[in-house]
C-alpha positions in Angstrom: -10.9 0.3 8.9 -9.6 -0.8 5.5 -6.9 1.5 4.9 -4.8 1.5 1.3 -1.4 2.9 1.3 1.0 3.8 -1.5 3.6 6.7 -3.1 3.2 7.7 -5.9 5.2 10.3 -8.3 3.7 12.8 -10.0 2.5 11.1 -12.9 1.0 8.6 -10.6 3.3 5.9 -11.1 4.1 3.6 -8.3 5.9 1.0 -9.7 8.4 0.1 -12.5 8.7 -4.0 -13.2 7.3 -4.5 -10.1 9.7 -2.4 -8.0 9.4 1.0 -6.4 11.4 3.1 -8.6 12.5 5.4 -6.1 14.5 5.4 -2.4 12.9 7.6 -0.7 14.1 6.4 3.3 11.0 9.2 4.7 8.4 7.7 3.3 9.8 3.9 4.4 9.8 4.7 7.7 6.6 6.3 7.8 4.9 3.1 5.9 6.8 1.0 8.7 5.2 3.2 11.6 1.6 3.0 10.4 1.4 -0.8 9.6 3.8 -2.3 12.3 1.5 -4.3 14.4 -1.4 -4.6 11.9 -2.4 -7.1 9.1 -1.3 -6.2 6.1 -2.6 -7.3 2.5 -1.2 -7.4 -0.7 -1.2 -9.3 -4.3 1.4 -12.2 -5.8 3.7 -9.3 -7.8 3.8 -7.6 -4.4 4.7 -11.1 -3.0 7.5 -11.4 -5.3 9.4 -8.4 -4.7 9.7 -9.3 -0.9 11.7 -11.7 -2.4 10.5 -14.4 0.6 10.7 -12.7 3.3 7.6 -10.8 5.0 7.3 -8.0 6.6 8.4 -8.2 10.7 5.8 -7.4 13.4 2.8 -7.7 11.1 0.6 -10.5 9.7 1.4 -10.8 6.1 -1.5 -12.0 4.0 -1.0 -12.4 0.4 -4.4 -12.5 -1.5 -4.9 -14.6 -4.5 -7.4 -16.4 -6.8 -4.7 -18.9 -7.6 -5.6 -22.0 -5.6 -2.4 -24.0 -6.6 0.0 -21.0 -5.2 2.2 -21.8 -2.8 3.9 -18.6 -0.2 6.9 -18.8 1.5 6.7 -19.7 5.6 5.9 -16.5 7.4 3.1 -15.5 4.8 -0.8 -16.1 5.2 -2.8 -17.2 2.0 -6.2 -16.4 1.2 -8.4 -16.3 -1.9 -11.1 -13.4 -1.6 -12.1 -10.1 -0.3 -13.9 -11.5 1.9 -12.1 -13.6 3.6 -9.2 -11.1 4.1 -11.6 -8.2 5.5 -13.2 -11.3 7.8 -10.0 -11.7 8.9 -9.4 -8.1 9.5 -12.5 -8.3 11.5 -12.1 -11.0 13.6 -8.9 -9.4 14.8 -10.5 -6.3 15.7 -7.8 -4.7 13.9 -7.2 -2.2 10.5 -6.2 -4.0 7.7 -3.3 -2.1 5.6 -3.7 -2.8 1.8 -0.5 -2.2 0.5 -0.2 -3.3 -3.4 -0.1 -3.5 -6.1 -2.6 -1.6 -8.5 -5.1 -4.6 -9.1 -5.7 -5.5 -5.3 -5.7 -1.6 -4.5 -8.6 -1.4 -7.4 -10.9 -4.6 -5.6 -10.3 -3.0 -2.0 -11.4 0.5 -2.8 -14.8 0.4 -2.8 -14.9 -0.8 1.0 -11.8 1.2 1.7 -12.6 3.9 4.7 -9.0 6.2 4.4 -6.1 6.8 1.6 -2.7 7.1 2.8 -0.7 8.6 -0.2 2.9 10.1 -0.1 2.8 12.2 -3.6 6.1 12.9 -4.7 6.9 16.2 -6.4 8.8 14.3 -9.4 8.3 12.4 -12.6 9.4 8.8 -12.3 10.0 6.6 -15.1 8.0 3.3 -14.4 5.4 0.7 -15.8 2.1 1.3 -12.9 0.2 3.6 -12.8 -2.4 4.3 -10.0 -5.8 6.1 -10.7 -5.8 9.7 -9.9 -8.2 9.9 -6.6 -12.0 10.7 -6.9 -11.9 14.0 -5.1 -16.0 14.1 -4.9 -15.6 10.5 -2.9 -12.7 11.3 -1.1 -11.2 14.2 0.8 -8.5 15.1 2.4 -8.4 15.1 6.2 -4.3 15.7 6.9 -1.3 17.0 5.0 2.1 16.4 6.3 4.8 18.0 4.2 8.2 15.9 3.9 11.5 17.2 4.4 14.1 17.0 1.5 17.7 16.4 3.0 20.2 14.3 1.4 18.6 11.0 1.8 15.3 11.7 1.0 15.4 13.9 -2.5 12.3 14.3 -3.9 10.1 16.9 -2.2 7.0 14.6 -1.1 3.7 15.1 0.9 2.0 12.9 3.2 -1.4 13.0 3.1 -4.5 11.2 4.3 -7.7 10.7 2.7 -11.4 9.8 4.1 -14.7 9.1 2.2 -16.6 12.2 2.4 
C-alpha cells in the first residue's frame, strides 16, 4: 500500500522554511511507530531538513528528477515515481510518503491511505497542504491525542482510505 503521512494545522500548514513549525512529541512518536522498518520516500527539500542524517531503521528514498543530485550515505536516490513504486512492490512492503508538498501531490493519485495528524491550532507557515477531497476519501480511524505539558496543541490522528 502507498500511504501518505503528514501533520497539518487548521489552516493546512505543514511547514515553514523547510521545517515543521511546531513541537508535538506525540505526533513524532506516532510517525515513528508507523514508519519504522518500512521504506519512506521524500523530496530534496525534506532531505535537506534531515541535515544529512537518515531516519534510522527505514529505507530512506529521495525522489528527485535531478540526475546530478548527490545524497549522503544512508539515503537512496530514485528519479521517478514508477521507480519508487517498483522498489516498494519488490520489497512487498508498505511505502510511506513523508513530504514535501510536491511529493505528496505526485503520489496522491496512487495513494491507498492518508494518515493525517490534524493540529487544532492556527500556526504560521509558508507551505500548505491541499484540502482532502472528501468525495474521494473517507475517515476509517480517528484517535484523539492527549494534550499535556509536552503536547500543548489539541490534535487528532486520522486515517483516510479511498472510497
